[in-house]
mmJSON file of the N, C-alpha and C atoms, coordinates in Angstrom:
{"data_MODEL":{"atom_site":{
"group_PDB":["ATOM","ATOM","ATOM","ATOM","ATOM","ATOM","ATOM","ATOM","ATOM","ATOM","ATOM","ATOM","ATOM","ATOM","ATOM","ATOM","ATOM","ATOM","ATOM","ATOM","ATOM","ATOM","ATOM","ATOM","ATOM","ATOM","ATOM","ATOM","ATOM","ATOM","ATOM","ATOM","ATOM","ATOM","ATOM","ATOM","ATOM","ATOM","ATOM","ATOM","ATOM","ATOM","ATOM","ATOM","ATOM","ATOM","ATOM","ATOM","ATOM","ATOM","ATOM","ATOM","ATOM","ATOM","ATOM","ATOM","ATOM","ATOM","ATOM","ATOM","ATOM","ATOM","ATOM","ATOM","ATOM","ATOM","ATOM","ATOM","ATOM","ATOM","ATOM","ATOM","ATOM","ATOM","ATOM","ATOM","ATOM","ATOM","ATOM","ATOM","ATOM","ATOM","ATOM","ATOM","ATOM","ATOM","ATOM","ATOM","ATOM","ATOM","ATOM","ATOM","ATOM","ATOM","ATOM","ATOM","ATOM","ATOM","ATOM","ATOM","ATOM","ATOM","ATOM","ATOM","ATOM","ATOM","ATOM","ATOM","ATOM","ATOM","ATOM","ATOM","ATOM","ATOM","ATOM","ATOM","ATOM","ATOM","ATOM","ATOM","ATOM","ATOM","ATOM","ATOM","ATOM","ATOM","ATOM","ATOM","ATOM","ATOM","ATOM","ATOM","ATOM","ATOM","ATOM","ATOM","ATOM","ATOM","ATOM","ATOM","ATOM","ATOM","ATOM","ATOM","ATOM","ATOM","ATOM","ATOM","ATOM","ATOM","ATOM","ATOM","ATOM","ATOM","ATOM","ATOM"],
"id":[1,2,3,4,5,6,7,8,9,10,11,12,13,14,15,16,17,18,19,20,21,22,23,24,25,26,27,28,29,30,31,32,33,34,35,36,37,38,39,40,41,42,43,44,45,46,47,48,49,50,51,52,53,54,55,56,57,58,59,60,61,62,63,64,65,66,67,68,69,70,71,72,73,74,75,76,77,78,79,80,81,82,83,84,85,86,87,88,89,90,91,92,93,94,95,96,97,98,99,100,101,102,103,104,105,106,107,108,109,110,111,112,113,114,115,116,117,118,119,120,121,122,123,124,125,126,127,128,129,130,131,132,133,134,135,136,137,138,139,140,141,142,143,144,145,146,147,148,149,150,151,152,153,154,155,156],
"type_symbol":["N","C","C","N","C","C","N","C","C","N","C","C","N","C","C","N","C","C","N","C","C","N","C","C","N","C","C","N","C","C","N","C","C","N","C","C","N","C","C","N","C","C","N","C","C","N","C","C","N","C","C","N","C","C","N","C","C","N","C","C","N","C","C","N","C","C","N","C","C","N","C","C","N","C","C","N","C","C","N","C","C","N","C","C","N","C","C","N","C","C","N","C","C","N","C","C","N","C","C","N","C","C","N","C","C","N","C","C","N","C","C","N","C","C","N","C","C","N","C","C","N","C","C","N","C","C","N","C","C","N","C","C","N","C","C","N","C","C","N","C","C","N","C","C","N","C","C","N","C","C","N","C","C","N","C","C"],
"label_atom_id":["N","CA","C","N","CA","C","N","CA","C","N","CA","C","N","CA","C","N","CA","C","N","CA","C","N","CA","C","N","CA","C","N","CA","C","N","CA","C","N","CA","C","N","CA","C","N","CA","C","N","CA","C","N","CA","C","N","CA","C","N","CA","C","N","CA","C","N","CA","C","N","CA","C","N","CA","C","N","CA","C","N","CA","C","N","CA","C","N","CA","C","N","CA","C","N","CA","C","N","CA","C","N","CA","C","N","CA","C","N","CA","C","N","CA","C","N","CA","C","N","CA","C","N","CA","C","N","CA","C","N","CA","C","N","CA","C","N","CA","C","N","CA","C","N","CA","C","N","CA","C","N","CA","C","N","CA","C","N","CA","C","N","CA","C","N","CA","C","N","CA","C","N","CA","C","N","CA","C","N","CA","C"],
"label_alt_id":[null,null,null,null,null,null,null,null,null,null,null,null,null,null,null,null,null,null,null,null,null,null,null,null,null,null,null,null,null,null,null,null,null,null,null,null,null,null,null,null,null,null,null,null,null,null,null,null,null,null,null,null,null,null,null,null,null,null,null,null,null,null,null,null,null,null,null,null,null,null,null,null,null,null,null,null,null,null,null,null,null,null,null,null,null,null,null,null,null,null,null,null,null,null,null,null,null,null,null,null,null,null,null,null,null,null,null,null,null,null,null,null,null,null,null,null,null,null,null,null,null,null,null,null,null,null,null,null,null,null,null,null,null,null,null,null,null,null,null,null,null,null,null,null,null,null,null,null,null,null,null,null,null,null,null,null],
"label_comp_id":["UNK","UNK","UNK","UNK","UNK","UNK","UNK","UNK","UNK","UNK","UNK","UNK","UNK","UNK","UNK","UNK","UNK","UNK","UNK","UNK","UNK","UNK","UNK","UNK","UNK","UNK","UNK","UNK","UNK","UNK","UNK","UNK","UNK","UNK","UNK","UNK","UNK","UNK","UNK","UNK","UNK","UNK","UNK","UNK","UNK","UNK","UNK","UNK","UNK","UNK","UNK","UNK","UNK","UNK","UNK","UNK","UNK","UNK","UNK","UNK","UNK","UNK","UNK","UNK","UNK","UNK","UNK","UNK","UNK","UNK","UNK","UNK","UNK","UNK","UNK","UNK","UNK","UNK","UNK","UNK","UNK","UNK","UNK","UNK","UNK","UNK","UNK","UNK","UNK","UNK","UNK","UNK","UNK","UNK","UNK","UNK","UNK","UNK","UNK","UNK","UNK","UNK","UNK","UNK","UNK","UNK","UNK","UNK","UNK","UNK","UNK","UNK","UNK","UNK","UNK","UNK","UNK","UNK","UNK","UNK","UNK","UNK","UNK","UNK","UNK","UNK","UNK","UNK","UNK","UNK","UNK","UNK","UNK","UNK","UNK","UNK","UNK","UNK","UNK","UNK","UNK","UNK","UNK","UNK","UNK","UNK","UNK","UNK","UNK","UNK","UNK","UNK","UNK","UNK","UNK","UNK"],
"label_asym_id":["A","A","A","A","A","A","A","A","A","A","A","A","A","A","A","A","A","A","A","A","A","A","A","A","A","A","A","A","A","A","A","A","A","A","A","A","A","A","A","A","A","A","A","A","A","A","A","A","A","A","A","A","A","A","A","A","A","A","A","A","A","A","A","A","A","A","A","A","A","A","A","A","A","A","A","A","A","A","A","A","A","A","A","A","A","A","A","A","A","A","A","A","A","A","A","A","A","A","A","A","A","A","A","A","A","A","A","A","A","A","A","A","A","A","A","A","A","A","A","A","A","A","A","A","A","A","A","A","A","A","A","A","A","A","A","A","A","A","A","A","A","A","A","A","A","A","A","A","A","A","A","A","A","A","A","A"],
"label_entity_id":["1","1","1","1","1","1","1","1","1","1","1","1","1","1","1","1","1","1","1","1","1","1","1","1","1","1","1","1","1","1","1","1","1","1","1","1","1","1","1","1","1","1","1","1","1","1","1","1","1","1","1","1","1","1","1","1","1","1","1","1","1","1","1","1","1","1","1","1","1","1","1","1","1","1","1","1","1","1","1","1","1","1","1","1","1","1","1","1","1","1","1","1","1","1","1","1","1","1","1","1","1","1","1","1","1","1","1","1","1","1","1","1","1","1","1","1","1","1","1","1","1","1","1","1","1","1","1","1","1","1","1","1","1","1","1","1","1","1","1","1","1","1","1","1","1","1","1","1","1","1","1","1","1","1","1","1"],
"label_seq_id":[1,1,1,2,2,2,3,3,3,4,4,4,5,5,5,6,6,6,7,7,7,8,8,8,9,9,9,10,10,10,11,11,11,12,12,12,13,13,13,14,14,14,15,15,15,16,16,16,17,17,17,18,18,18,19,19,19,20,20,20,21,21,21,22,22,22,23,23,23,24,24,24,25,25,25,26,26,26,27,27,27,28,28,28,29,29,29,30,30,30,31,31,31,32,32,32,33,33,33,34,34,34,35,35,35,36,36,36,37,37,37,38,38,38,39,39,39,40,40,40,41,41,41,42,42,42,43,43,43,44,44,44,45,45,45,46,46,46,47,47,47,48,48,48,49,49,49,50,50,50,51,51,51,52,52,52],
"pdbx_PDB_ins_code":[null,null,null,null,null,null,null,null,null,null,null,null,null,null,null,null,null,null,null,null,null,null,null,null,null,null,null,null,null,null,null,null,null,null,null,null,null,null,null,null,null,null,null,null,null,null,null,null,null,null,null,null,null,null,null,null,null,null,null,null,null,null,null,null,null,null,null,null,null,null,null,null,null,null,null,null,null,null,null,null,null,null,null,null,null,null,null,null,null,null,null,null,null,null,null,null,null,null,null,null,null,null,null,null,null,null,null,null,null,null,null,null,null,null,null,null,null,null,null,null,null,null,null,null,null,null,null,null,null,null,null,null,null,null,null,null,null,null,null,null,null,null,null,null,null,null,null,null,null,null,null,null,null,null,null,null],
"Cartn_x":[-8.212,-7.023,-6.962,-5.796,-5.64,-5.825,-6.259,-6.462,-5.011,-4.901,-3.771,-3.618,-4.761,-4.802,-4.165,-4.603,-4.089,-2.677,-2.178,-0.797,0.031,-0.436,0.306,0.28,-0.698,-0.736,0.159,0.142,1.013,2.37,2.676,4.085,4.476,5.808,6.385,5.931,5.916,5.388,4.198,3.165,1.916,2.125,3.071,3.395,3.914,4.81,5.472,4.396,3.387,2.363,1.544,1.239,0.484,1.26,2.553,3.31,3.35,3.403,3.472,2.139,1.025,-0.381,-0.473,0.044,-0.138,0.77,1.958,2.693,2.05,1.423,0.785,-0.418,-1.12,-2.333,-1.781,-0.72,-0.066,0.245,0.846,1.276,-0.011,-1.104,-2.317,-2.862,-3.005,-3.502,-2.693,-1.382,-0.551,-0.751,-0.899,-1.172,-2.604,-3.518,-4.924,-4.954,-4.2,-4.157,-2.82,-1.799,-0.454,-0.509,-1.473,-1.588,-1.947,-2.262,-2.741,-1.565,-1.749,-0.897,-1.03,-0.019,-0.099,0.974,0.667,1.636,1.643,2.764,2.909,3.595,2.851,3.471,3.568,4.803,5.091,4.886,4.017,3.957,3.844,4.697,4.599,4.527,5.332,5.451,4.359,3.593,2.431,2.678,2.093,2.117,0.733,0.576,-0.784,-0.637,-1.657,-1.631,-2.743,-2.317,-3.256,-3.265,-4.373,-4.547,-5.15,-4.581,-5.146,-5.787],
"Cartn_y":[2.582,1.735,1.115,0.89,0.372,-1.227,-1.772,-3.219,-3.737,-5.115,-5.778,-5.579,-5.662,-5.438,-4.079,-3.14,-1.647,-1.55,-2.157,-2.209,-2.833,-3.969,-4.67,-3.815,-3.197,-2.399,-1.134,-0.601,0.713,0.447,-0.767,-1.128,-0.604,-0.62,-0.34,1.085,2.018,3.439,3.224,2.488,2.251,1.476,0.614,-0.164,0.761,1.657,2.645,3.376,3.946,4.718,3.999,2.77,1.974,2.03,1.71,1.602,2.982,4.093,5.319,5.631,5.323,5.463,4.667,3.486,2.682,3.342,3.675,4.382,5.738,6.476,7.675,7.29,6.291,5.813,5.408,4.78,4.262,5.443,6.465,7.76,8.349,8.37,9.055,8.279,6.985,6.271,6.521,6.548,6.746,8.101,9.082,10.443,10.517,9.837,9.846,9.122,7.923,7.28,6.542,7.225,6.672,5.358,4.969,3.592,2.474,2.841,1.775,0.885,-0.363,-1.388,-1.789,-1.556,-1.755,-2.844,-3.724,-4.769,-4.623,-4.439,-4.334,-5.635,-6.346,-7.699,-7.749,-8.163,-8.381,-9.858,-10.21,-11.639,-11.573,-12.36,-12.643,-11.28,-10.317,-9.016,-8.118,-8.513,-7.507,-7.063,-5.933,-5.512,-5.505,-5.987,-6.073,-5.373,-4.659,-3.859,-4.525,-4.901,-5.537,-4.345,-4.081,-3.144,-3.799,-3.502,-4.239,-3.159],
"Cartn_z":[-6.017,-6.058,-7.433,-7.9,-9.407,-9.186,-10.327,-10.384,-10.889,-10.768,-11.201,-12.741,-13.594,-14.994,-15.445,-14.731,-14.997,-14.731,-13.697,-13.291,-14.324,-14.857,-15.944,-17.099,-17.53,-18.735,-18.61,-17.452,-17.297,-16.928,-16.295,-16.016,-14.745,-14.473,-13.213,-12.685,-13.258,-12.69,-11.98,-12.431,-11.627,-10.573,-10.474,-9.158,-8.294,-8.641,-7.701,-7.031,-7.867,-7.499,-6.5,-6.537,-5.616,-4.289,-4.325,-3.033,-2.46,-3.271,-2.542,-1.839,-2.595,-2.079,-0.702,-0.68,0.466,1.698,1.394,2.323,2.842,2.098,2.458,3.3,3.008,3.921,5.176,5.311,6.616,7.355,6.839,7.576,8.027,7.312,7.65,8.857,8.798,9.866,11.161,11.1,12.284,12.825,12.049,12.445,13.167,12.551,13.24,14.593,14.708,16.017,16.089,16.871,16.821,17.563,18.218,18.975,18.014,16.766,15.867,15.581,15.542,15.298,13.874,12.995,11.561,11.263,10.318,9.803,8.311,7.694,6.247,5.91,5.136,4.745,3.165,2.736,1.31,1.046,0.043,-0.358,-1.976,-2.485,-4.011,-4.77,-4.305,-5.088,-4.724,-3.749,-3.426,-2.011,-1.719,-0.218,0.319,1.547,2.19,3.532,3.929,5.15,6.103,7.171,8.277,9.428,9.839,10.925,12.107,13.286,14.549,15.382],
"occupancy":[1.0,1.0,1.0,1.0,1.0,1.0,1.0,1.0,1.0,1.0,1.0,1.0,1.0,1.0,1.0,1.0,1.0,1.0,1.0,1.0,1.0,1.0,1.0,1.0,1.0,1.0,1.0,1.0,1.0,1.0,1.0,1.0,1.0,1.0,1.0,1.0,1.0,1.0,1.0,1.0,1.0,1.0,1.0,1.0,1.0,1.0,1.0,1.0,1.0,1.0,1.0,1.0,1.0,1.0,1.0,1.0,1.0,1.0,1.0,1.0,1.0,1.0,1.0,1.0,1.0,1.0,1.0,1.0,1.0,1.0,1.0,1.0,1.0,1.0,1.0,1.0,1.0,1.0,1.0,1.0,1.0,1.0,1.0,1.0,1.0,1.0,1.0,1.0,1.0,1.0,1.0,1.0,1.0,1.0,1.0,1.0,1.0,1.0,1.0,1.0,1.0,1.0,1.0,1.0,1.0,1.0,1.0,1.0,1.0,1.0,1.0,1.0,1.0,1.0,1.0,1.0,1.0,1.0,1.0,1.0,1.0,1.0,1.0,1.0,1.0,1.0,1.0,1.0,1.0,1.0,1.0,1.0,1.0,1.0,1.0,1.0,1.0,1.0,1.0,1.0,1.0,1.0,1.0,1.0,1.0,1.0,1.0,1.0,1.0,1.0,1.0,1.0,1.0,1.0,1.0,1.0],
"B_iso_or_equiv":[0.0,0.0,0.0,0.0,0.0,0.0,0.0,0.0,0.0,0.0,0.0,0.0,0.0,0.0,0.0,0.0,0.0,0.0,0.0,0.0,0.0,0.0,0.0,0.0,0.0,0.0,0.0,0.0,0.0,0.0,0.0,0.0,0.0,0.0,0.0,0.0,0.0,0.0,0.0,0.0,0.0,0.0,0.0,0.0,0.0,0.0,0.0,0.0,0.0,0.0,0.0,0.0,0.0,0.0,0.0,0.0,0.0,0.0,0.0,0.0,0.0,0.0,0.0,0.0,0.0,0.0,0.0,0.0,0.0,0.0,0.0,0.0,0.0,0.0,0.0,0.0,0.0,0.0,0.0,0.0,0.0,0.0,0.0,0.0,0.0,0.0,0.0,0.0,0.0,0.0,0.0,0.0,0.0,0.0,0.0,0.0,0.0,0.0,0.0,0.0,0.0,0.0,0.0,0.0,0.0,0.0,0.0,0.0,0.0,0.0,0.0,0.0,0.0,0.0,0.0,0.0,0.0,0.0,0.0,0.0,0.0,0.0,0.0,0.0,0.0,0.0,0.0,0.0,0.0,0.0,0.0,0.0,0.0,0.0,0.0,0.0,0.0,0.0,0.0,0.0,0.0,0.0,0.0,0.0,0.0,0.0,0.0,0.0,0.0,0.0,0.0,0.0,0.0,0.0,0.0,0.0],
"pdbx_formal_charge":[null,null,null,null,null,null,null,null,null,null,null,null,null,null,null,null,null,null,null,null,null,null,null,null,null,null,null,null,null,null,null,null,null,null,null,null,null,null,null,null,null,null,null,null,null,null,null,null,null,null,null,null,null,null,null,null,null,null,null,null,null,null,null,null,null,null,null,null,null,null,null,null,null,null,null,null,null,null,null,null,null,null,null,null,null,null,null,null,null,null,null,null,null,null,null,null,null,null,null,null,null,null,null,null,null,null,null,null,null,null,null,null,null,null,null,null,null,null,null,null,null,null,null,null,null,null,null,null,null,null,null,null,null,null,null,null,null,null,null,null,null,null,null,null,null,null,null,null,null,null,null,null,null,null,null,null],
"auth_seq_id":[1,1,1,2,2,2,3,3,3,4,4,4,5,5,5,6,6,6,7,7,7,8,8,8,9,9,9,10,10,10,11,11,11,12,12,12,13,13,13,14,14,14,15,15,15,16,16,16,17,17,17,18,18,18,19,19,19,20,20,20,21,21,21,22,22,22,23,23,23,24,24,24,25,25,25,26,26,26,27,27,27,28,28,28,29,29,29,30,30,30,31,31,31,32,32,32,33,33,33,34,34,34,35,35,35,36,36,36,37,37,37,38,38,38,39,39,39,40,40,40,41,41,41,42,42,42,43,43,43,44,44,44,45,45,45,46,46,46,47,47,47,48,48,48,49,49,49,50,50,50,51,51,51,52,52,52],
"auth_comp_id":["UNK","UNK","UNK","UNK","UNK","UNK","UNK","UNK","UNK","UNK","UNK","UNK","UNK","UNK","UNK","UNK","UNK","UNK","UNK","UNK","UNK","UNK","UNK","UNK","UNK","UNK","UNK","UNK","UNK","UNK","UNK","UNK","UNK","UNK","UNK","UNK","UNK","UNK","UNK","UNK","UNK","UNK","UNK","UNK","UNK","UNK","UNK","UNK","UNK","UNK","UNK","UNK","UNK","UNK","UNK","UNK","UNK","UNK","UNK","UNK","UNK","UNK","UNK","UNK","UNK","UNK","UNK","UNK","UNK","UNK","UNK","UNK","UNK","UNK","UNK","UNK","UNK","UNK","UNK","UNK","UNK","UNK","UNK","UNK","UNK","UNK","UNK","UNK","UNK","UNK","UNK","UNK","UNK","UNK","UNK","UNK","UNK","UNK","UNK","UNK","UNK","UNK","UNK","UNK","UNK","UNK","UNK","UNK","UNK","UNK","UNK","UNK","UNK","UNK","UNK","UNK","UNK","UNK","UNK","UNK","UNK","UNK","UNK","UNK","UNK","UNK","UNK","UNK","UNK","UNK","UNK","UNK","UNK","UNK","UNK","UNK","UNK","UNK","UNK","UNK","UNK","UNK","UNK","UNK","UNK","UNK","UNK","UNK","UNK","UNK","UNK","UNK","UNK","UNK","UNK","UNK"],
"auth_asym_id":["A","A","A","A","A","A","A","A","A","A","A","A","A","A","A","A","A","A","A","A","A","A","A","A","A","A","A","A","A","A","A","A","A","A","A","A","A","A","A","A","A","A","A","A","A","A","A","A","A","A","A","A","A","A","A","A","A","A","A","A","A","A","A","A","A","A","A","A","A","A","A","A","A","A","A","A","A","A","A","A","A","A","A","A","A","A","A","A","A","A","A","A","A","A","A","A","A","A","A","A","A","A","A","A","A","A","A","A","A","A","A","A","A","A","A","A","A","A","A","A","A","A","A","A","A","A","A","A","A","A","A","A","A","A","A","A","A","A","A","A","A","A","A","A","A","A","A","A","A","A","A","A","A","A","A","A"],
"auth_atom_id":["N","CA","C","N","CA","C","N","CA","C","N","CA","C","N","CA","C","N","CA","C","N","CA","C","N","CA","C","N","CA","C","N","CA","C","N","CA","C","N","CA","C","N","CA","C","N","CA","C","N","CA","C","N","CA","C","N","CA","C","N","CA","C","N","CA","C","N","CA","C","N","CA","C","N","CA","C","N","CA","C","N","CA","C","N","CA","C","N","CA","C","N","CA","C","N","CA","C","N","CA","C","N","CA","C","N","CA","C","N","CA","C","N","CA","C","N","CA","C","N","CA","C","N","CA","C","N","CA","C","N","CA","C","N","CA","C","N","CA","C","N","CA","C","N","CA","C","N","CA","C","N","CA","C","N","CA","C","N","CA","C","N","CA","C","N","CA","C","N","CA","C","N","CA","C","N","CA","C","N","CA","C"],
"pdbx_PDB_model_num":[1,1,1,1,1,1,1,1,1,1,1,1,1,1,1,1,1,1,1,1,1,1,1,1,1,1,1,1,1,1,1,1,1,1,1,1,1,1,1,1,1,1,1,1,1,1,1,1,1,1,1,1,1,1,1,1,1,1,1,1,1,1,1,1,1,1,1,1,1,1,1,1,1,1,1,1,1,1,1,1,1,1,1,1,1,1,1,1,1,1,1,1,1,1,1,1,1,1,1,1,1,1,1,1,1,1,1,1,1,1,1,1,1,1,1,1,1,1,1,1,1,1,1,1,1,1,1,1,1,1,1,1,1,1,1,1,1,1,1,1,1,1,1,1,1,1,1,1,1,1,1,1,1,1,1,1]
}}}
């Protein structure tokens, strides 16, 4: 996973890549166990994933 410093250096395309990676990971988790409860939270321009 990219660090915040790398994201700042590379700019917006790196941020979009992080979001795409996160969404792909969410899809993987749901395919693995559809009963998994996931919560995607956006805070201060960042996305956080909580798994229950």
